[in-house]
C-alpha beads as a LAMMPS data file, in Angstrom:
LAMMPS data file: protein, C-alpha beads

149 atoms
148 bonds

1 atom types
1 bond types

-500.0 500.0 xlo xhi
-500.0 500.0 ylo yhi
-500.0 500.0 zlo zhi

Masses

1 110.0

Atoms # bond

1 1 1 148.774 -196.949 223.681
2 1 1 146.787 -196.070 226.779
3 1 1 142.986 -196.277 226.609
4 1 1 141.159 -193.025 225.899
5 1 1 139.307 -192.986 229.229
6 1 1 142.570 -193.313 231.142
7 1 1 144.010 -190.336 229.251
8 1 1 140.851 -188.276 229.772
9 1 1 140.783 -189.078 233.494
10 1 1 144.392 -188.038 233.944
11 1 1 143.863 -184.882 231.888
12 1 1 140.799 -184.015 233.983
13 1 1 142.835 -184.105 237.211
14 1 1 144.466 -180.784 236.312
15 1 1 141.298 -179.262 234.865
16 1 1 138.816 -179.001 237.729
17 1 1 138.511 -175.259 238.416
18 1 1 135.551 -173.726 236.528
19 1 1 137.622 -170.736 235.331
20 1 1 140.368 -173.004 234.027
21 1 1 137.788 -175.135 232.239
22 1 1 136.228 -172.031 230.657
23 1 1 139.657 -170.801 229.571
24 1 1 140.325 -174.197 228.007
25 1 1 137.038 -174.052 226.072
26 1 1 138.365 -170.876 224.454
27 1 1 142.109 -171.440 224.238
28 1 1 142.379 -175.107 223.204
29 1 1 140.364 -174.615 219.987
30 1 1 142.267 -171.395 219.249
31 1 1 145.629 -173.151 219.680
32 1 1 144.452 -176.062 217.530
33 1 1 143.261 -173.680 214.812
34 1 1 146.367 -171.497 214.943
35 1 1 148.585 -174.538 214.438
36 1 1 146.434 -175.614 211.486
37 1 1 146.767 -172.079 210.100
38 1 1 150.551 -172.196 210.436
39 1 1 150.784 -175.671 208.861
40 1 1 148.482 -174.533 206.058
41 1 1 151.195 -172.077 205.008
42 1 1 153.716 -174.890 204.422
43 1 1 153.296 -176.635 201.079
44 1 1 154.062 -180.313 200.568
45 1 1 153.762 -182.495 197.468
46 1 1 150.535 -184.471 196.963
47 1 1 148.666 -183.034 199.980
48 1 1 149.010 -179.363 199.030
49 1 1 149.956 -178.217 202.500
50 1 1 151.216 -179.641 205.747
51 1 1 147.915 -178.968 207.543
52 1 1 146.055 -181.547 205.466
53 1 1 148.743 -184.192 205.989
54 1 1 148.971 -183.432 209.726
55 1 1 145.207 -183.583 210.222
56 1 1 145.072 -186.873 208.329
57 1 1 147.641 -188.367 210.706
58 1 1 145.938 -186.803 213.723
59 1 1 142.605 -188.248 212.645
60 1 1 144.200 -191.703 212.515
61 1 1 145.461 -191.185 216.083
62 1 1 141.947 -190.234 217.254
63 1 1 140.446 -193.193 215.343
64 1 1 142.772 -195.535 217.229
65 1 1 141.638 -193.971 220.525
66 1 1 137.924 -194.057 219.716
67 1 1 135.884 -195.171 216.747
68 1 1 133.439 -192.301 217.332
69 1 1 135.716 -189.527 218.606
70 1 1 137.594 -189.319 215.330
71 1 1 134.442 -188.215 213.495
72 1 1 134.073 -185.094 215.623
73 1 1 137.783 -184.376 215.413
74 1 1 137.670 -184.825 211.626
75 1 1 134.794 -182.343 211.388
76 1 1 136.657 -179.888 213.636
77 1 1 139.793 -180.331 211.516
78 1 1 137.814 -179.625 208.343
79 1 1 136.386 -176.465 209.903
80 1 1 139.934 -175.367 210.794
81 1 1 141.175 -176.124 207.251
82 1 1 138.293 -174.094 205.811
83 1 1 139.078 -171.125 208.099
84 1 1 142.785 -171.407 207.264
85 1 1 141.951 -171.387 203.560
86 1 1 139.799 -168.282 204.064
87 1 1 142.583 -166.485 205.930
88 1 1 145.126 -167.445 203.275
89 1 1 142.863 -166.114 200.507
90 1 1 141.690 -162.911 202.169
91 1 1 144.515 -162.047 204.562
92 1 1 147.509 -163.602 202.830
93 1 1 149.976 -160.860 203.813
94 1 1 148.924 -161.054 207.469
95 1 1 148.466 -164.797 207.841
96 1 1 151.612 -165.359 209.880
97 1 1 150.759 -162.429 212.167
98 1 1 147.278 -163.879 212.662
99 1 1 148.740 -167.298 213.503
100 1 1 151.266 -165.831 215.920
101 1 1 148.770 -163.547 217.696
102 1 1 146.266 -166.366 218.165
103 1 1 148.882 -168.909 219.199
104 1 1 150.679 -166.723 221.749
105 1 1 147.544 -165.222 223.294
106 1 1 145.898 -168.637 223.644
107 1 1 148.974 -170.102 225.337
108 1 1 149.105 -167.145 227.712
109 1 1 145.473 -167.910 228.519
110 1 1 146.237 -171.592 229.057
111 1 1 149.027 -170.884 231.531
112 1 1 146.866 -168.311 233.286
113 1 1 144.143 -170.970 233.633
114 1 1 146.628 -173.388 235.151
115 1 1 147.827 -170.698 237.539
116 1 1 144.208 -170.330 238.684
117 1 1 143.932 -174.135 238.877
118 1 1 147.134 -174.379 240.878
119 1 1 148.357 -177.327 238.820
120 1 1 150.846 -177.650 235.988
121 1 1 149.554 -178.373 232.478
122 1 1 149.274 -182.101 231.752
123 1 1 151.497 -181.912 228.682
124 1 1 154.482 -181.089 230.870
125 1 1 154.199 -184.669 232.134
126 1 1 153.424 -186.284 228.767
127 1 1 153.379 -184.517 225.381
128 1 1 150.516 -186.783 224.302
129 1 1 148.249 -184.530 226.367
130 1 1 148.684 -181.805 223.743
131 1 1 146.498 -184.051 221.575
132 1 1 144.187 -185.048 224.417
133 1 1 143.130 -181.459 225.221
134 1 1 141.031 -181.097 222.044
135 1 1 139.700 -184.651 222.494
136 1 1 138.741 -183.855 226.109
137 1 1 136.575 -180.978 224.891
138 1 1 135.086 -183.056 222.060
139 1 1 134.208 -185.849 224.502
140 1 1 132.427 -183.286 226.690
141 1 1 130.393 -182.197 223.646
142 1 1 129.652 -185.825 222.792
143 1 1 128.409 -186.535 226.309
144 1 1 126.137 -183.474 226.270
145 1 1 124.702 -184.730 222.984
146 1 1 124.256 -188.231 224.416
147 1 1 126.852 -189.762 222.093
148 1 1 129.002 -192.491 223.618
149 1 1 132.717 -192.395 222.996

Bonds

1 1 1 2
2 1 2 3
3 1 3 4
4 1 4 5
5 1 5 6
6 1 6 7
7 1 7 8
8 1 8 9
9 1 9 10
10 1 10 11
11 1 11 12
12 1 12 13
13 1 13 14
14 1 14 15
15 1 15 16
16 1 16 17
17 1 17 18
18 1 18 19
19 1 19 20
20 1 20 21
21 1 21 22
22 1 22 23
23 1 23 24
24 1 24 25
25 1 25 26
26 1 26 27
27 1 27 28
28 1 28 29
29 1 29 30
30 1 30 31
31 1 31 32
32 1 32 33
33 1 33 34
34 1 34 35
35 1 35 36
36 1 36 37
37 1 37 38
38 1 38 39
39 1 39 40
40 1 40 41
41 1 41 42
42 1 42 43
43 1 43 44
44 1 44 45
45 1 45 46
46 1 46 47
47 1 47 48
48 1 48 49
49 1 49 50
50 1 50 51
51 1 51 52
52 1 52 53
53 1 53 54
54 1 54 55
55 1 55 56
56 1 56 57
57 1 57 58
58 1 58 59
59 1 59 60
60 1 60 61
61 1 61 62
62 1 62 63
63 1 63 64
64 1 64 65
65 1 65 66
66 1 66 67
67 1 67 68
68 1 68 69
69 1 69 70
70 1 70 71
71 1 71 72
72 1 72 73
73 1 73 74
74 1 74 75
75 1 75 76
76 1 76 77
77 1 77 78
78 1 78 79
79 1 79 80
80 1 80 81
81 1 81 82
82 1 82 83
83 1 83 84
84 1 84 85
85 1 85 86
86 1 86 87
87 1 87 88
88 1 88 89
89 1 89 90
90 1 90 91
91 1 91 92
92 1 92 93
93 1 93 94
94 1 94 95
95 1 95 96
96 1 96 97
97 1 97 98
98 1 98 99
99 1 99 100
100 1 100 101
101 1 101 102
102 1 102 103
103 1 103 104
104 1 104 105
105 1 105 106
106 1 106 107
107 1 107 108
108 1 108 109
109 1 109 110
110 1 110 111
111 1 111 112
112 1 112 113
113 1 113 114
114 1 114 115
115 1 115 116
116 1 116 117
117 1 117 118
118 1 118 119
119 1 119 120
120 1 120 121
121 1 121 122
122 1 122 123
123 1 123 124
124 1 124 125
125 1 125 126
126 1 126 127
127 1 127 128
128 1 128 129
129 1 129 130
130 1 130 131
131 1 131 132
132 1 132 133
133 1 133 134
134 1 134 135
135 1 135 136
136 1 136 137
137 1 137 138
138 1 138 139
139 1 139 140
140 1 140 141
141 1 141 142
142 1 142 143
143 1 143 144
144 1 144 145
145 1 145 146
146 1 146 147
147 1 147 148
148 1 148 149
């Protein structure tokens, strides 16, 4: 597995334009959450739903990349699980529509940001970058807070 900094550096190469960066600050968390929401709707034995199992595996991936990054990603995952639970309790009949609206609109935003940037999204080169996008934002938050990754 490639080192985290190498992945972040490569991801950053196609995320330099301020508008694209702003769009990513909005759309990446929305995409992440919408996928958690969708996975929350799928039940599996032991874990209750696929979102919990998926976030457990994802947290292991982030732990392997960075012994500190995974903590922030775990907290973000727990926030997403909590929001998904809320939506499933209070908007059960509309949960799939909510997922779909968030997911599609955020991806439209992402591609618009890359059109502004003039570069293709990183994940078209390597699907691993779908997981690096949220980490890239978390690392930026860590650095602002003075936390080393």
